[in-house]
C-alpha positions as CSV (number, residue, x, y, z in Angstrom):
1,M,-70.6,-4.9,62.5
2,N,-73.8,-5.4,60.5
3,Y,-74.0,-6.3,56.9
4,F,-74.7,-2.8,55.6
5,S,-71.7,-1.2,57.5
6,E,-69.4,-3.9,56.3
7,K,-70.5,-3.4,52.7
8,G,-70.1,0.3,53.0
9,S,-66.5,-0.1,54.3
10,K,-65.6,-2.4,51.3
11,M,-67.1,0.2,48.8
12,K,-64.9,2.9,50.4
13,K,-61.8,0.8,49.9
14,K,-62.7,0.2,46.3
15,K,-63.2,3.9,45.8
16,W,-59.8,4.6,47.4
17,W,-58.0,2.1,45.1
18,K,-60.0,3.5,42.1
19,Y,-58.2,6.8,42.6
20,V,-54.8,5.7,43.9
21,L,-54.1,2.9,41.4
22,P,-53.9,5.2,38.3
23,I,-51.6,7.5,40.2
24,I,-49.3,4.6,41.0
25,I,-49.3,3.4,37.4
26,A,-48.7,6.9,36.1
27,A,-45.7,7.4,38.5
28,K,-44.2,4.1,37.3
29,I,-44.6,5.1,33.7
30,V,-42.9,8.5,34.5
31,V,-40.0,6.6,36.2
32,V,-39.5,4.2,33.3
33,V,-39.6,7.1,30.8
34,M,-37.0,9.1,32.8
35,I,-34.7,6.0,32.9
36,L,-35.0,5.5,29.2
37,E,-34.4,9.2,28.5
38,S,-31.3,9.1,30.7
39,A,-30.0,6.0,28.9
40,R,-30.6,7.6,25.6
41,A,-28.8,10.8,26.7
42,D,-25.9,8.7,27.8
43,N,-25.8,6.8,24.5
44,T,-26.0,10.2,22.6
45,Q,-23.2,11.6,24.6
46,A,-21.1,8.4,24.1
47,N,-21.8,8.6,20.3
48,I,-20.7,12.3,20.3
49,E,-17.5,11.4,22.2
50,S,-16.6,8.4,19.9
51,K,-17.6,10.2,16.7
52,T,-15.0,9.5,13.9
53,E,-13.7,12.6,12.1
54,F,-12.3,12.5,8.6
55,K,-10.0,15.5,8.2
56,A,-8.2,17.0,5.2
57,V,-4.6,16.0,4.9
58,G,-1.9,18.5,5.6
59,I,0.1,19.5,2.6
60,P,3.8,20.5,3.3
61,D,5.1,23.9,2.5
62,S,7.6,22.3,0.1
63,I,8.6,18.9,-1.2
64,T,11.2,17.6,-3.5
65,F,11.3,14.5,-5.7
66,A,14.9,13.2,-6.6
67,G,16.2,16.6,-5.5
68,E,13.8,18.5,-7.8
69,K,11.4,20.9,-6.2
70,M,7.7,20.4,-6.8
71,P,6.0,23.8,-7.6
72,L,3.4,23.7,-4.9
73,G,2.7,27.5,-5.5
74,E,0.7,26.5,-8.6
75,F,-2.9,25.6,-7.6
76,D,-3.2,22.6,-9.9
77,V,0.0,21.1,-8.6
78,R,-1.0,21.6,-5.1
79,E,-4.4,20.0,-5.7
80,A,-2.9,17.1,-7.6
81,L,-0.6,16.3,-4.7
82,D,-3.6,16.7,-2.2
83,R,-5.5,14.1,-4.2
84,E,-2.8,11.5,-4.0
85,L,-2.2,12.2,-0.2
86,L,-5.9,11.8,0.5
87,S,-6.1,8.6,-1.7
88,N,-3.2,7.0,0.2
89,A,-3.7,8.4,3.7
90,Y,-7.2,7.0,3.8
91,F,-6.4,3.7,2.1
92,H,-5.5,2.4,5.5
93,S,-5.1,-1.4,4.9
94,Q,-2.9,-0.9,1.9
95,T,-0.8,1.9,3.3
96,I,-0.2,0.0,6.6
97,R,1.0,-2.9,4.6
98,F,3.5,-0.6,2.7
99,I,4.9,0.6,6.0
100,K,5.3,-3.0,7.2
101,L,6.9,-4.2,4.0
102,A,9.2,-1.2,3.3
103,P,12.1,-2.2,5.5
104,R,12.3,-5.7,3.9
105,Y,12.4,-4.5,0.3
106,F,14.0,-1.1,0.7
107,S,17.0,-3.0,2.3
108,I,17.4,-4.7,-1.1
109,V,16.6,-1.8,-3.4
110,E,18.4,1.2,-1.7
111,P,22.0,-0.2,-2.1
112,I,21.4,-0.9,-5.8
113,L,20.0,2.6,-6.5
114,K,23.0,4.1,-4.7
115,E,25.4,1.9,-6.6
116,K,23.9,2.9,-10.0
117,G,23.7,6.6,-9.2
118,I,19.9,6.7,-9.0
119,P,18.2,9.0,-6.5
120,D,17.0,7.2,-3.4
121,D,13.5,8.6,-4.0
122,F,13.0,6.1,-6.9
123,K,12.4,3.3,-4.3
124,Y,8.9,4.9,-3.9
125,L,8.4,4.4,-7.7
126,A,8.7,0.7,-7.0
127,V,5.9,1.1,-4.3
128,A,3.6,2.9,-6.9
129,E,4.4,0.3,-9.5
130,S,3.9,-3.0,-7.7
131,S,2.8,-2.2,-4.1
132,L,6.1,-3.9,-3.0
133,N,4.8,-7.2,-4.4
134,P,7.5,-9.2,-6.4
135,R,4.7,-11.3,-7.9
136,A,2.7,-8.5,-9.2
137,V,1.1,-8.8,-12.7
138,S,-0.8,-5.9,-14.2
139,P,-3.8,-6.2,-16.6
140,A,-1.3,-5.2,-19.4
141,K,0.9,-8.2,-18.4
142,A,3.7,-6.1,-16.8
143,V,5.3,-8.3,-14.3
144,G,7.3,-8.1,-11.1
145,F,8.6,-5.6,-8.6
146,W,9.3,-3.0,-11.3
147,Q,6.5,-4.0,-13.7
148,F,8.4,-4.8,-16.8
149,M,6.8,-5.8,-20.0
150,K,8.4,-8.8,-21.7
151,G,10.1,-7.0,-24.6
152,T,11.4,-4.2,-22.3
153,A,12.8,-6.7,-19.8
154,Q,14.6,-8.6,-22.5
155,D,16.0,-5.3,-23.9
156,Y,17.5,-4.6,-20.5
157,G,19.1,-8.0,-20.1
158,L,16.5,-10.0,-18.0
159,E,15.8,-13.5,-19.0
160,V,12.2,-14.3,-19.7
161,T,11.4,-17.9,-20.6
162,L,8.9,-20.6,-19.6
163,E,11.3,-21.7,-16.9
164,I,12.9,-18.5,-15.8
165,D,11.5,-15.1,-15.5
166,E,13.8,-12.6,-14.0
167,R,11.2,-9.9,-13.9
168,Y,10.2,-11.6,-10.6
169,H,13.8,-11.4,-9.4
170,V,14.0,-8.3,-7.1
171,E,17.7,-7.7,-7.4
172,K,18.1,-8.3,-11.1
173,A,14.9,-6.4,-12.0
174,T,16.1,-3.5,-9.9
175,Y,19.4,-3.4,-11.8
176,A,17.4,-3.4,-15.1
177,A,15.1,-0.6,-13.9
178,C,18.2,1.4,-13.0
179,D,19.5,1.0,-16.5
180,Y,16.2,2.2,-17.9
181,L,16.1,5.2,-15.6
182,L,19.7,6.1,-16.5
183,N,18.9,5.8,-20.2
184,S,15.9,8.1,-19.8
185,Y,17.9,10.6,-17.8
186,K,20.5,10.8,-20.6
187,K,17.6,12.0,-22.8
188,Y,15.8,14.4,-20.5
189,G,18.4,15.4,-17.8
190,N,15.4,15.7,-15.5
191,W,14.5,13.1,-12.9
192,T,10.8,14.1,-12.7
193,L,10.4,13.4,-16.4
194,V,12.4,10.2,-16.0
195,A,9.8,9.0,-13.5
196,A,6.9,10.0,-15.8
197,S,8.7,8.2,-18.7
198,Y,8.7,5.0,-16.6
199,N,5.0,5.0,-16.7
200,R,4.3,6.4,-20.1
201,G,7.5,5.3,-21.9
202,I,10.3,7.5,-23.2
203,T,8.7,7.7,-26.7
204,G,5.3,8.5,-25.3
205,I,6.6,11.4,-23.1
206,Q,8.8,12.7,-26.0
207,Q,5.7,12.9,-28.2
208,Q,3.9,15.1,-25.8
209,I,6.9,17.3,-25.2
210,T,7.1,17.9,-29.0
211,R,3.4,18.4,-29.3
212,Q,3.0,20.8,-26.4
213,K,6.4,22.6,-26.7
214,T,7.4,22.2,-23.1
215,D,9.5,19.8,-21.2
216,D,8.1,20.7,-17.8
217,Y,6.2,17.7,-16.4
218,Y,4.0,19.9,-14.3
219,S,2.9,21.8,-17.5
220,L,2.3,18.8,-19.7
221,L,-1.2,17.5,-20.4
222,L,-0.8,13.7,-20.2
223,N,-3.1,10.7,-19.9
224,P,-4.7,10.4,-16.5
225,E,-2.5,7.7,-15.1
226,T,0.8,9.5,-16.0
227,Q,-0.7,12.8,-15.0
228,R,-1.1,11.5,-11.5
229,Y,2.0,9.3,-11.4
230,V,4.7,11.6,-10.0
231,Y,2.3,13.0,-7.4
232,R,1.4,9.5,-6.2
233,I,5.1,8.7,-5.8
234,A,5.6,12.0,-3.9
235,A,2.6,11.2,-1.7
236,L,3.9,7.8,-0.9
237,K,7.3,9.3,0.0
238,L,5.7,11.8,2.4
239,I,3.6,9.1,4.1
240,L,6.3,6.4,4.3
241,Q,8.9,8.9,5.5
242,N,6.7,10.2,8.3
243,P,3.7,7.9,8.9
244,E,2.8,9.3,12.3
245,K,2.1,12.7,10.7
246,Y,-0.6,11.0,8.6
247,N,-2.0,9.1,11.7
248,F,-0.3,5.7,10.9
249,V,1.1,4.1,14.0
250,V,3.1,1.0,13.2
251,T,5.7,0.0,15.8
252,E,9.1,-1.4,14.7
253,D,8.3,-4.9,16.0
254,E,5.1,-4.9,13.9
255,K,7.1,-4.3,10.7
256,Y,7.9,-7.4,8.7
257,P,11.5,-8.6,9.4
258,I,14.3,-9.0,6.9
259,I,14.9,-12.8,6.6
260,P,18.5,-13.7,6.3
261,T,19.3,-16.1,3.4
262,K,22.2,-18.0,2.1
263,N,23.1,-18.4,-1.7
264,V,23.1,-21.7,-3.4
265,E,24.5,-21.9,-6.9
266,I,22.9,-24.0,-9.7
267,S,24.9,-24.6,-12.8
268,G,23.2,-27.6,-14.2
269,K,19.7,-29.0,-14.5
270,V,17.3,-29.6,-11.6
271,G,14.9,-32.5,-12.2
272,N,12.4,-31.4,-9.4
273,F,12.6,-28.4,-7.3
274,A,10.4,-30.0,-4.5
275,D,13.3,-32.6,-4.0
276,F,15.8,-29.7,-4.3
277,A,13.9,-27.8,-1.5
278,I,13.8,-30.8,0.8
279,E,17.5,-31.4,0.3
280,H,18.0,-27.8,1.6
281,G,15.8,-28.2,4.6
282,I,12.8,-26.1,3.3
283,S,9.5,-26.7,1.6
284,Y,8.8,-26.2,-2.1
285,K,6.5,-23.3,-1.1
286,T,9.3,-21.5,0.8
287,L,11.7,-22.0,-2.1
288,K,9.3,-20.4,-4.5
289,D,8.4,-17.6,-2.1
290,F,12.1,-16.6,-2.0
291,N,12.8,-17.3,-5.7
292,P,9.6,-16.5,-7.6
293,W,11.6,-16.1,-10.7
294,L,11.7,-19.9,-10.9
295,R,8.6,-20.5,-13.0
296,E,8.6,-24.3,-13.2
297,N,9.2,-27.2,-10.8
298,Y,12.2,-28.1,-12.8
299,L,15.2,-26.5,-14.7
300,T,16.5,-27.9,-18.0
301,N,19.4,-25.4,-18.1
302,A,20.7,-26.7,-21.5
303,K,23.4,-23.9,-21.6
304,S,24.6,-24.6,-18.1
305,K,24.0,-21.1,-16.9
306,K,24.9,-20.2,-13.4
307,Y,21.9,-19.2,-11.1
308,I,21.9,-18.1,-7.5
309,V,19.0,-19.5,-5.5
310,K,18.3,-17.9,-2.1
311,I,17.6,-20.3,0.8
312,P,16.2,-18.7,4.0
313,E,18.1,-19.3,7.2
314,V,15.2,-19.5,9.6
315,K,15.9,-20.9,12.9
């Protein structure tokens, strides 16, 4: 082959690649775009399938509190209950904790309510008050499982000193709360008003009854907290009685266990509760966890009162 024919052949090859190469590049771009679009479509479909939906909470056809029917036929009553159901049904972490704690503390509270003739529904009032936390302290300095102010606690027989504060004692505070509730019931003869008075005070509720000329809680205009109070208790009752209905799934083994304890009597002074705890095979922390009403690390007990300390029997 001579020089000119060889050169012509090379020029033809260059012209051929000149047309073919762009086509190849374009085809590769199309393939890449198709792959990306396919992946995007898959992601979009996955997002659609995993989309979280927030739905309105179902309101029951009827509900009672302490045997007294809530008038859900009235629009404002229905909407007030709906508000509290929404607040608690979508406050997931807190409500799950309530479900887990309920067996431990209801096992203490329920027998005392029954003994004192208080409707069982008042255990949900304790949930509303303290979130089932025996150490709860409000901004107003209400203390303990039943959120007693110092003066009211002392009026109902609880000891409140620097060393002992029985507002933190679940059993004793529950008995005191029952006495308060019974006292209120003597005045109103209505458990719904009794619950409201626990939040606002007997005097505060009576002032509004006198002012507004009605003793129907659902017709009274009250301060916002008390206005919502009974509805919140009712909402907690509905959710804790039937958590699955409100999409809470907590198995029995996930609930916090009831820890067995033994009683140890103290009738004298205790120089150091850390030493006391060690003598009984537990830590100081554990002693205080089960007896938060012991406020110091010692007890002078000048009057030689008898106190019962709970010691957990953990194997």
